[in-house]
N, C-alpha and C positions, 0 to 999 in steps of 0.2 A: 625674608621669610618664605616668599614664593620660590626663590632660587633654591633654598635649602630643601623645601618640600619636593621640588622637582628632582633634585639629585637623589633624594631618598627613594623616590618611586623608580628612578632609573636603576639604582643599585639593586632594588628588589627584583626588577625585571631581569637584570643580569644574573642574579642568583637562581631565579626560576629557569631561565634559559640554560644556564650552566648545568642545572640538575637534569634537564631533559636531554641535553647533549651527552652528559655522562651516562645516563641510563641507556641511551641509544648505543653508546660505545660498548657498554657491558653486554647488551643484547647482541650486537654485531660480533663481538669477540666470542660469545657463547655459540652463535651460529657457525662461525668459522671453525670453532673447536669440534662441533658435531660433524661438520663437513669433512674435516681432516680425518676424524675417527672413522667415518663411513668409507672414505676413500681408502684408508689403511686396511679396513676389514675386507674390502673388495679385492685389493691387491694381494692380500694374504691368501684369500680363498682361491684366486686365480693362480697364485704361485703353487698351491697344493695341486690344482688341476694339472698344471704343467709338469710338476714333479712326478705325478702318478701316470699321466698319459704319455709323457714324453713330447708333448706338443711344443714346438718352437716356431719362431719366425711368423710366417703367414698363418699357419694353423692356430697359433696362440692368439694372434690378433683377431682372427675370425671368431674364436670362442669368446674372447673378451667382448667383442662387439655384440655378439648374440646375447650374452649375459646382460649387457647394458640395455639392449633393445627390450629384453623381457622385463627388466626393471622399470623401463619407461612406459611400457604399454600394458602392464598387468598389475595385479594387486601385490605382487612380490617385488622385493628390492633386487638390485643387481647382485648384491652379495649373496642373497638367498638363491638366486639363479645359479651363481657360481658354485654354491654348495651342492645344488642338484647335479651340475656337471661333474663334480668331484665323485659322486657315487657312481655315475655312469663310467667314469674313467676307471674306478676300482673294479667295475664289472668287465673291464677289457674293451669297452666300446671305443672305436676310433673317432677321429675328429668329425667326419661326415655323419656318423651315426649319432654322435652327441648333438650336432647341429640340428639334425632332423628330429631327434627324440625329445629335446628339452621342452618344446612347446606343447606337444600332446600330454606329457607328464605334468607339466605346469597346469594345464586345464583340468586334468584329473585331480590334482591337488586342490584346486579351487572348488571343484564339484564336491569333493569329499571333505572339505574344510581341514586339509592336512598340511602340516609343515612340508615345504617343498623338498627338503633334504630327506625327510621320512618317506615321502611319496616316491622319490627317485630310488631310494634304498629298497622299498617294497617291490617296485616294478622290476628292477634289475634282478633281485634275488628270486622272485617268483617266476620270471621268464626263464632264468637259468635252470630252476628246478623242473619246469615244464619242457625244457629243451627247445624253447622258442627262439627265433632269431629276431633281429631288429626289424626286419621287413614285416614281421607279424605284429608289431607293436600296436598299430592303430586298431586292428581287428580285436586284439586281446583286450585293450582298454575299453573298447565299445561294449564288449560282452560283460566285462566286470562291472562297468558303470550301470548297465541295464539290470543286472542281477541285484546289485546293491540297491537300486531304486525300486525293484519289484519284490524283494524278499526282506525279511526282518533282520537285516545285517547292514554293515557299511563297508566301504572300500578297504579300509584298514584291516578289518577282521577277515574279509574275503581273501585278500592277498596273503595274510598270515596263514590261512588254511592251505592256499596253493603252495606256499613255501614248504610246508610239511608234506603235503600229499602230491605235489607236482611230479615227483619222480615216479610214483605209482601210476599216475595218469599217463605219463609218457611211456612207461614200460608196457602198458597194456593198450596203448594207442586209443585212449579214451578221448573223443572229440571235446573241444573246449565247451561247446554248447551243453553236452551231457554233464561234464564236470561242474560247470556253473549251476546247472539245474539241480543236481544232487546236493551241492553245498547250500543252495538256496532253500531246498526242502528241509535240510537239517537245521539251518539257521531259524526257520520258522518254528522249530520245535526246541529251540534253546541250545543247539550245538553250533558253536561259532569259533572262529579263529583257529588257534593251534589245537584246541580240543577237538574240533570237527576234523581237522586234517589228520590227527593221530588216530581217531576212531575209524575214519575212512581207510587209512592205510591198513589197519588191523583187519577190518572187514574184507577188504579186497584180497589180502593175503590168505585169509581163510576160505574165501570163495573160490580161489584158484589153487588151493592145496590139493595134491593128488593122494595124500594119505591122511589119516587122523580122523577125529570125530566129525569135522565139517565135511570132508570128502564122503564119508559114510552117509551122513545125513542127506546130502545132496543126491547121492545115488538112490537112496530110499525114496526121495521125492521125485525122482525121474528127471533131475536137472543136471546137465553137464555144461561146465563152463567153457569147454573146448570142443572144437569141431573134429571131424575125422582126421584132419591134417595136423591136429595139435595146436591150432590157432585159437586164441581167446575169442569168444563169440560176441563180446561186447558187454559192457557194464549194464546198459539199459535192457538189453535182451535177457540177460541172466537174471537181473533183479526182478523183472516183470514175470519171468517164469517161476521164480521162487515165490513171489507174492501170489500168483495164481494157484500154485500147488498148496500153499499154506491156507488159502481161503476156504479150501474144502475140508479142513480139519477142525476138530473140536478146539476149544480154547486151551485145554491142557496139552494137546498134541502140538498145537501151534507154538506155545511157549517153550515146549521141549525142543522142537526143531530150531527155533530162533536162537536158543542158547547154544545148541550144538554147532550151528553155523557161525555165529558171531562170537561165541565165548561169553563168559560171565561178565567181563568188564565192559563189553561193547554191545550187549543185547539191546539196551535202550536206544542207542544210536542206530542200530540196525532196524529196529522197529520204527524209528522215526523216518528212516529212508523208505521203508516199505509203505508206510501210511500215506506218504505224499505222492506216491505214484498215481497217475491219472491226470485229471484236468490241471491240478496244481503244478505238477511236474511239467506238463506240456506247455502251460502258460509261461513258466520260467524259461 
């Protein structure tokens, strides 16, 4: 009787142990499956980087190692870091530029709670629109992060605005500090992202027109966007002179001239830019 009871207990123990071992085996197999898929995703992403950038041999190994390093030391995975490198490659960045640029962009993505691929895409596109080089990356990202933290906007929307208006800023040599400040002022009044960029493009085009209603209105106000040599006098200078001239007019006259200068579609955005000049603009 005792012998039979002991055998039954041993058999039960075997069954329980077997169940535990089987469960561990399933968990182990699942973990291996996830690891294999993760490795496959990384290799696929790096293959895209190589195909786009043309990186081979040592360059490819350096990029792969950098992506793995970022995956180990940050909140992003190695595959996500590889995706970020892919957007840089699409923008024409070489190996050294990608190696030096991935970490600042990654930190920007963390600060703005952005997907790393999205952050990399925004950075490369907006820098291209602004005519900035990779050596300007750190200074550009610092200014964007500061404006996003100081104004009612975020990094994503701010860079969207730069993608649209960057060419205009570059054409008229508007410093990044001024460009960020004006976009921050507009954001505080509800004009953000591509809407802000589109409005700013239109306003700058009309401010610098040499003929038409806006040119006539500026002449009547005694404001000239260009100096004697035909060079643009600067966005801040011109906007502050316009604001000063309008401040001496009646509400009716002011509304008339704002419409003439900015046009019907962008009068509110122009008013938003003017109303923020002063301490708010200076702080931004």
